[in-house]
N, C-alpha and C positions, 0 to 999 in steps of 0.2 A: 037413353039416359046418358047424355053427354055431360062430362064434368067441366065446369067453367075453368078452363086452363088460364084464361087471361083475367082472373079475378083482380079487382083493383086493390092496391096496397096503399098504406099510409105510413109515414115515418114516425116512429115513437119518439117523442120529444125527450124522453129520459135516456134511452139507450141508443138512439139514432139508427135503429134497424127497421127494415121494411116489414110491416106486419099486415096481414090481410085486413081489409077495412072492417069486415064483420067482427073481428076479434080485437080491434084496437082498444076499446074501452076496458075489456077484461085484462088484456095484456098490460096496459098502462098501470092499472091498479096493482097488479102483481109485481110488475117491474119496479115501480117507484117505492113500493113497500119493502121489497126483499133485496134489491140489487143496488149497488153504487159503483160509479166509475172510478177506477184507480187514477189518482192524480198524476202518477208517474207514467204508466204505460197505456192508460185509457181503456183497459180491459174492464168488462163488467164483472164484478165480484159479488158473491153473496155478502150482505152487510156483516153477518156474524163471522165471516172469514177474512174480512178486510185487513185487520191488523196482522193476522197470520200471513196473508199474502204479501204485505209490505215487508215484514221481517224476513220471510223466506226468499223474496225475489229482489227487493230493492234496497233494503237497509244496508248501510255501510258495514263492512266486515273487517276484522283485523287479520292481518297475515300471521299465520301460526309460526313463521320463522323469524320475522323482524318486528312484529306487532304494529306495523304501519296500517292505518285505517284507510280503506278505499272502497269504491263501488264494487259490488259483487261481480259484475260483468268483466272487470279487468283483473280479478284476483288470479285466475289461472295464468294469464299472460305475465303478471307481476312475478308469480312464483317461478315460472319457467325461464324468464328472460331478464327481469329487472331487480329482483330481490337481492340485496347485498349479502344476505345470509344463505342464499341457495348454494347447494353443493356443486362445485365444478372440479375438474381434475387438471392437474399441472400437465402441460404439454411435454415436459421433459421426464418426469418420474411417475406420472399418472397417479399421484397422491391426491385423494379427495380432500377438499378444504372449502371453507366459505369463500364466495366470490370476492368479498371485500379484502381478503388476505392474499388473493391470487397474485397480484402484481408484485408485491413485496417478496413472496415466496419464489416466483419465477425469476426475479432479479438475482437472487442468490443461487437458486437451482440451475439456472442457465449458465452460470459461470463455472460450474463443475466441468471437469474434463474427462474425456474418454480417449483411449488409444485408437487411432485409425490403423487398421491392420494392413492397409495398402501402403501407406507412406511412413508408418511407425512414428507419427507425431501425435502429441496429445492435442485434441481439438475441444474447444468449449462446446457444450451441448447446444447453446443457442446458435452456433455457427456450423453445427454438424451437417444439416441438410445442404447448405450451399457448398460446404467442403466436399461432400460426397459427390456432388454434381461435377466439380472441377478437379477432383483428385485423380492424378495419373498413376499413382503408386510410386512416384519418384520423390525422394525427399527434396523439398524446395528450400532455398536459403532466404526466405522472406521474413524470418523472425528477428533479424537484427544481429548486431555484433555480440551482445551479451549471450545470446542463445548459442552462437558459434563457439564461444569460449567454453561454455558448459559442456557442449557436445565433445570437444576435443579433450577436456579434462576427464570426462567419463571414459574416454577411450572409444576407438572405433568398434561399433557393433556390440558394445556392452548393453545387455538387456536392462530395461527399466523394471523396477519391482512391480509386479502385477497385483492388482487387488485380489483378495481371496474370492474364489468363485464358490458360491454355495448352491448346491442343488436343492430343489424343492423337497426331495426325499430326505436329505440330510436335515433340513429345517424342520420337517414334520417329526423326524426321529428325536431331535433336540427338544421340541415342544412336548412330545410324549414323555420323555424321560423327566423333564422338569415337572410336568403334571403329576407323575407318579411319585416323585420325591416330595412334592408339596403335600400330597395325600398321605403318604407314610409319616411325614413329619407331623401333620395335624393329628393323625391317629395316635402317634406316640405321645404327643403333648397332652392329648385328652386323657390317656391312660395314666400318665404321670400325675396330672393335676387331680384326677379322680381318686387316685390312691392316697393323696395327702389329705 
């Protein structure tokens, strides 16, 4: 009992698949009655699920961040790389903000200064990396004459006022105390208004 391994096939005119010749009539009747080809991807879909397939696979979708409508296939790329409302972080302060506001924020943030502990000069944050590469630890006289006058007016070696350094522990303690004060104030206010 050898099975006919090379049984002849015919192409279904509805779904374009190769079907054994002996089953082609039955297949075509079932296929044309129950399946339809998606106009977008060409996949054969049950007719009763065709609309659902289109909505879930091909229908344009709106970005949840900026409401721009686009094809579903590019939504992930849009949200990750192109959406003006995606959250990015400032390279200077690591503050998270929408991408559309980043350039304006970094323009201001990059002009803030920090003290270089090697040469005791204040350096703009946007120039910090290049300064660290070439800083020798020796105070250079490249700032111009007005800078020299201020340096001599201040006196040799007079320390500049340092910004206050807050430790994480101190910040958490301050937040905790503030929270307790708000809670006690709320309870006191509720008792006072409840008594009247």
